[in-house]
N, C-alpha and C positions, 0 to 999 in steps of 0.2 A: 596528634597525628590527623589527618584526615585520612580516611582508608578508602582504598579504592573499592570496585565491586568486588565481590564475592571471589568471582574469577579469576581476578588479577591477583589479590591478595594470598591463594593457595599457588597462585603461578609460580613456578622457577623457570627463569629464564633461561634460552636458547645461548649459551657463550661459548665461542670459538677462540683458543689460544691463538691468537693474532699477532701478538706484539712480538717485537725483535728477532724478524724475521730475514731481515732484508739479506742480508751479506751471508747467508745459509744456503745450499740448495735444497730447494723448498720442492719435496717430493709429499708432501702433508697433504693439500688441499686441492689437489687435480688442477691448481690454477696452468697455466701455460709456463713453460720452463726457458721459452725463445723470447717471448715478449712479442707489441703488435707489427703489423707492418709499418715501415719507414713513414709511408703515406700515411698512417695515424700519427705520427708526430709530429709530420710535417705541417699537417692540416692543424692539430693545438698551437703549435706554435706562431700559425699565420694568423691568428685570432686577434682584431684589433682591438688596442683598450679599449674603445665604447664598448664594445662585448660584456668584458666584466660588468658593466657598469647596467646592463639590460637585462630582464627579463627574456631567457631562452626562448627562441622560437623552434617552432618543430616542423615546417611546413619541408617537404619531403623526405620523412623519417621512414614511417610507417611504408612510406611508397619504396622507398628504397628495400626494405625487407621484404615484403609483398614480391617485390619481384623476384629477390632470391631465391624465394621458396616457389613461386607461382602461383602466391595465391591473391584473389580481390583483393585492395587495400582494406577494403570496408571489413573483413574479417580479419584484420591486424591492430591490436595497438601495443605500443612501445612501453616500457613501465621500467619503473626505475630498479633496476635489475629483479630476478627471477622473484627474489623472498616477497620482495613489494608485489608481485601478481598471484603469489600464493595467499598474502594476507589478503588482497583486495579482492580474492573467492571466497575464503571467509568474512571478511566484511559484507559481502553481498549475498551470500547464498547460507551461511552459516546460523541455523535457526540454534534457538536457547533447548536443548531437552530433543534434538535431532543427534540423527546414530552418523558418525564419520567413520568410514570403512576403508582402513590402510592393511600393509604387511610389517612384520617386524623382522628383525631389525631394517630401517631404513631411514632416509635423510630428517635429520633432528627436528627442525622448525615448522613441520605439521603440526607436530601433537600440543606445541602451547598455543598456536593458532587455533585450532579446536577448543581448547581449553577459554583462551581467553572469551570464548561466544557461547561455554556453559553447553558444549556437545557431548553428547556419549562417544567413548571413544572404541570401538574395537578393532583388535588388532588381531590378524591373524599372523601364525607366524609363518616363515618359511622352510621348508624342510630340510629333511637334516644335512643334504647334500645340496643345500641352497639353490634345491629347484624351486620354481614359483608353486604356491598352495593353490594350482589354477579351479580343482573340485571345489575345496572350502571356500573360497573365495566366489564361484558361482553362486551354490547354496547360501551362502549371506546376502546375496545382491537378490533373492528371490522377498525378501523381508522388506525391498527400497528403503536404503539407506539415503540422507537427505546427499552426502558426498562421497564419492569413493575416489581414492589417492591411487596411479601407479605411478611408481617412478621406472621409469625403463630406457636405460638400465637401471636398476635400480641403484642408490649409493649406500652402502657402501659394496655389496657382494656382488654387483656385476648382474646380475641375472637380468634376462632376454627375454621378455614375450614378443611372440611374433607382431607386427602392425594387425594384422587381421585377427588375430584372437583378442585384442584390444576393445579391436573396434565391435567385434561378436559379441564382447559382452557387456559393452555400450548398449548396444539395440536391445540386447537381453531384457536392461533396467530404464526403463525411458523416465520413470520416475526419479532416478538417480543422477545426480551432475558429475561425472566421470572426465577427473583432472588427470590427464597425461603430461607427466614432469620428462621433457623429453632434452635433457641440459645437454647430454653428450650423443647430440643426433651426430653433428659433424664426424664423430669416430663410428659410428654404426652404420651410417648410410641408410637407417631405418625408420619410419614414422608410420604415424598412422595417417597423415595428411599425404595426398588431398581430402581421401575419405572422411577424415574427421568435419570438413567442414559443410556438411550436407547434414549433421547430427544434431539435433536444437539442445543434448546435453553430453557434450564432449568440448573441451575447451585444451590444450594443447600449450605448453608452455617449452621456451627458445630463450637462448642464452649468448650474448658473444662473449661474457667471462673470459671460457674454455680456450676456445681454438683458434680465437680471434685475439686472445690473449690482453683483454681491456677489463679483468675482474678492478680494479682500483675505479673505474667511472661507474661502474652500476650500469649495465642497459639490457635488459628481457624484453622478451614481448611474450603476448599472451594471441593467438590465433584459435578461431573457432568459428563457430555459427554468427552470423551478426548480431543475435537475441541477447547470444552469452554476452559478447565483447560490450556490445553498448552499455549494457549491466554494470560490467565492471568498469567503466569509464564516468559511471558515478559515481564510484568509490573511491577513485585516485585522484590525490591532488594535480591540479592545476599546474603546479609547475615541478613536478615530481624530479623530472631529469634536467640535470644541471645541463648548460651550453658545452660544456667541454666532452659529455658525453654522446650528446647529437653530431658533434663534428668528430666526434673520434669512429662513431659508430658509422656514420654516411662511409668515410675514410677507408674501412675496415670492410666496410660490404663491398668498396670500389676495387679493391686489392684481392679476390679470392683464391688466388693463386698461390698469394702465401700462407691462406689456411691449409691448401692443399696440400701444400710442401708439409706441413708441421705437421699435417695429420698422419702420410706419409713416412715422414718420421718414428712416429710414435708407433706405426705400426709396426715400422720395421725393428726397433728398440723391444717393443713388448716381447714380441717372437725371441729375440736373442734372449732374454731377462727369461721367460717360461723356460727355453733350455737349458740356462744354467741353472734353475732354481732345481731343475727336475735331474740336472746330471749333480747335484748337491745331494738329490734326496729329499730336501725342501717341501714341506705340504704347502699347497698355494692353490688360489681359486682364481679365475681369470674370467671373464666375460665381456661384456662392451663398454666405451666408455674408454677414459685415458688411466686407467686404475685397476688394482688389483690387491687379494689380502694374501698375505703371507705369514703363514706360522714356526716363528722361528724355535729352535731347539731351547728348552728352557723359559725362563723368565721374560715373557716381553718388555715389559716396564725396563727393565734391564739393556735389553738388546735395543731399544731403542733409544734411552740414553744415552747408550756406547755409540750408536750412529750420531748422536746431535753432537756427540764430544767431537765428532769427528767432521764435524759442518753441513750432515746430511740430517732434515726433518722425515718423518714418517708419522703418521697417525695412529695412537693405539684405539685401539678397539678392546681392551680391558676389560671384562665384565659389563658388557654386550653379550645378548642370549645367540647362542647358536657360532659365535665368532668369538668368543672370550678365545684370547692366548694367542690373537693375532694384530698385524697393523695393516694399515690400509697405505700402498706403494703408489704415489700417481708417477705414471712414466714420461718420463722425457725424453731427451732425443738422445741418440745413440751412445755419443760419447758420457751424458752424464750416467746412464743405467749402467755401463762398465766403471765408471768410479763408485754410484751405489754397492755395485756387488762386490768391489776390491773391499770398501768398508763392512760391509754386510758378512760377509766371509770373514772378518777379522775381528767385529764387533760379537757373532754367533759362535767361534771359534770352532768355523768345521772346517774340513779339509774335503776335499772331491771324495764322493763315496760314504763320506763318514754316517749319515743315516739313511741308509739302503737297508 
C-alpha cells in the first residue's frame, strides 16, 4: 500500500450521515424544508441537451451575487459549496506548523482541513452558557495565528457575535487571516459586509444551500478583499461548479421574495417552538440561524431514535463538549414544527409543565 502524507494518514475524515433521509422530515442538517423557488426548477428544466455535454459557463454568476449583496464583482468568487471555500482557504494560507485558531464546539469540517495542512489547532471553548469566549480569543490573537475562523452564528450553538466585534478582532490582528463563516446570514440579517471588503485580512463565506434551498447543487461564495479572493481563485479547480448550480443560482437570486418568505416562516416557527419548549420546561438554546439546541429529558440518543421512528430527523450532539445530551433542531415551516412538537412530546414522554 502506498501511504499518503503523514497528515492524511493520521486524519479521521469528516463524515455526515446523509443517506436514507429523503422520505423523512429533515430537521437535522439545517436544509431548507420547503425547497427552492419554482423559478429554479423551471430554469434547470429549460437547459438544452447540448448544455449537458459542454463544460459549464460562469458568466454572470459572480455578478449576480455581487449585486445581491451590494459588493463589487471583483470581491466575489463562486465556489462549489462553502466546504470548497473552506478547503481553498486552508490550501492557500494553511502553513505547516502554523496555528489555526478556532472555538469549540463549532462546524466539524474546519479541523480536518487544518490537519491536512499540518497546522497546530488551538481551540477555545465556549462559555458554559454558550456565550462567545471573546476575552480568551482576543488574547490568543495577540500571538498572530495564521488563520482564525469565526462561525457566525456558530453551528451548532447559534451563538452570534456582533459584526462590529468581528471587524474589530480582524483589525486587531493584521497578520492573521480572519475567515467569517456567515452561512446563515439570510436568517440573521447581520453581516460583516461591507466593512470586510476594506480589510486585507478578512474573508466572508456565504451559501445558497440554506435559505435558497439548493443544498444539493453545492453553490457558495467567498467575499473579501481583492487580494484574498484572487489567491483563492488560484487554488480552486477551473470547472468546480457544475452548470446546474450556475443556472439554479442565477434563478434563485432572481427570486429574492421566495427566500424572504421562507425566512419569515422560519422566524415565526422558531418563536412558536421556543414558546412550546418553555411551556414544557425543556432546556433549549437558540440564537442566530435556522436551528437551535434542545436537551430532552433522559437519553438523547433514545429520543432521537424515537423521533426517527416517527419520521422526523434531528442531529444528536451526544459526546460534544458543553452540549452533550442535546440535539440540534432545524427550524422549518410552522406546520412542520407543529408536527415535530407533537412527536417530540410523545418521544420524550412529556406532559405540559412536567419538567418545571
